[in-house]
Residue, then its C-alpha position, 0 to 999 in steps of 0.5 A: x147389384x152385380x160387379x159394375x167395374x172392369x179390371x185394369x186391362x179391361x179398362x185399357x181394352x175399352x180405351x184401345x177400342x175407342x182409339x181404334x174407332x178414332x184412328x181411321x182414314x184421315x188420321x193416317x193421311x193428314x199428319x204426313x201431309x201436314x209434316x211436308x207442307x209445314x216444313x220448318x214450322x212443323x212443331x207449331x203446326x203439329x201442336x195446333x193439329x193436336x188441339x183439334x185432332x186430340x184435345x177436342x175429341x178428348x173433351x168431347x168424350x168427357x162432355x158426353x159422358x158427364x152430361x149424361x146424354x148423347x149429342x141429340x140431348x145436348x143439341x136439344x137444349x136449343x130446341x128438340x127439332x134442332x137437336x134431331x136435325x143437327x145430330x142427324x147432319x153430324x151422323x150423316x157427315x161422319x157416317x155414310x156421306x163422308x167419313x165412312x166411305x172415305x175409310x173404304x176409299x183410303x184402304x183401297x188407295x193405300x192398301x191395294x192400288x199400289x200392287x195393281x198394274x197401271x191399267x188395272x188401277x185406272x179401271x173402275x171395277x177394282x175399287x168397286x169389288x174392294x169396297x163391296x168386300x170392305x163394307x161387308x166385313x164392316x157390316x158383319x162386325x157392326x151387327x154385333x155391337x156388344x162384341x166390339x171390345x173383344x174384337x177391336x179392343x183386344x185383338x185389332x188395336x194391339x196389332x195396329x199399334x205394333x205395326x205403326x210403332x214399327x214404322x215410327x221407330x224405324x223413321x226415328x232410328x234411321x231418319x230420312x234426309x230432313x224437312x224442307x221449307x213451309x209452303x202455302x198457308x203454313x208460311x204465314x199461319x202455321x198454327x191456323x193451318x194446323x188447327x184447320x187440318x185437325x178438322x179434317x180428321x172428323x175426330x171431334x164430331x166422332x167423339x160426340x157420337x162414339x159415346x153410344x158405342x161405348x155404352x153398347x159395348x159395356x152393356x155387353x159386359x153387363x155394366x150399366x150403372x151410370x157412374x161406372x159407365x162414366x168413369x170407364x168412358x173417361x179413362x178410355x178417353x185418356x187412353x185413346x187421346x194418348x194413342x192418337x197423339x203418339x200416332x199423329x206426331x209419328x206420322x207427322x214426323x215421317x212426312x216432315x223428314x221425307x221431303x229431301x228424300x222422296x221430294x215434295x208431294x203434298x198428298x198424304x197418301x203418296x207421302x206415307x206410301x213412298x216413305x214406307x218404301x224408303x224405310x223398309x222397302x217392299x216390306x214397308x208397303x206390306x206394313x202400311x197395307x196392314x195399318x191402313x186396312x186395320x185402322x179404316x176397318x175399325x173406324x168404319x165399324x164404329x161409325x156404322x154402329x153409331x149411325x145405325x143406333x141413332x137412326x134406329x132410335x129416330x125411325x124405329x120402323x126399320x130395325x137396327x140391322x136394317x139400318x146397318x145394311x142400308x148404310x153399308x150399301x150406301x157407303x159402298x156407292x159413295x166410296x166409288x166417287x174416289x178419295x179426292x172427290x170425297x175430301x173436296x165435297x166434305x170440306x164445306x160441310x166440316x167447316x160449317x158444322x165443326x165450330x157449331x159443335x165445338x161451341x155447343x160442347x163448351x156451353x154444355x161444359x159451362x152450363x152451370x155458370x149460366x144455369x143452363x139458360x136456353x137463350x145463351x145456347x140460341x144466341x151463341x149458336x146463331x152468332x157462330x153460324x154467321x161465321x162458320x157457314x160462311x167459312x163453309x161457303x168459302x171452302x166451296x169457293x163461294x165468297x163475298x169480298x165485303x163479308x170476307x174482309x169483315x170476317x178476316x178483321x175478327x180477332x183470331x180469324x188468322x188462326x181459324x178461330x174467327x167464330x170464337x169471339x162472335x160465339x162469346x159475344x152471343x153467349x153474353x147477349x143470351x145471358x143478359x136476355x135470360x136475366x131479363x126474362x127471369x126478372x119479368 
């Protein structure tokens, strides 16, 4: 057997690639917004944000690596059909429907629009032209998935880290005026708000599918032995987690310290744009443009690669390259609806499927304790769905008072974890059912 390992720098490069795949549009705009809105509750809110924005993605990658499969294999423990349907929903949500188009839109909003005249910026064609170019470049890299470690891990990510560090160090050495007061939900429940904001990064959902990207990239390095792949993947997950945590804290701090200098804005895109100008003048906006485009491009490449691999496996009548082209065209069209519309539409879907994905991951991690019994998965997911789907409806503005009162009375609901106790009860009921079935 040939050498099935990488040098230390090679392993770090894989971690850099994974970090870059995670760090995209939402990762840049949501921490500054959290920093401003959480005000004097910034530390609590940021800790909660790191739980869902860093901790869950780390666990997700490790779970996928150790389980020896992909998200579809994990979800198929409930049923093969559920495995396909649920996985397809996740891929579409963080792929061509929401996350991928958002990378193009945020790149335009922060990297290009500030340099345009007001009349030009309000026209439709600049965004259209930019997204066509953006997703064409994404398509070029996605057509060569085995080259991702070299193109992203060794080149794009170090450049991205240098630019982010330049902004962060300046913000620490010569800080702006300081934080304001907490607003909205951050007043009464900073942990709960920070926890839910972590959902919006979509990183945990991405963690469940980026495993296939790493496998393809390592295959390009002739590393296919399962234990070696698992070991390198887990190492890369910790490298990526450390990188994400540093970026989130840095960007959150910039937002928190900006209130008295640039005023309360509440929009992550405007906060980071104006803060960059305050810190470095016009050069700051140039730095920001480089950060945004590099971050969004690397994430878009990873999402397009993973989504195309999955749908090629499900519908092999279309080649992998064909799926890449389809998703590039589709993402271009969706991106032109604008950033605000994309965020508004994605919220209900994320609130509905995020808890289901978290519960599924926790069950897979704990599967040896209940002998991987199918009833445990089924009942736990059903009980979770009663809460998570209603949370999704609530995010869409559809609520029912009696049900809302019931959900709010559940322990941990104020922290955005109202689904946890029902999931636990469902898992216990499922385990009891499995014991009864075993005796019969």
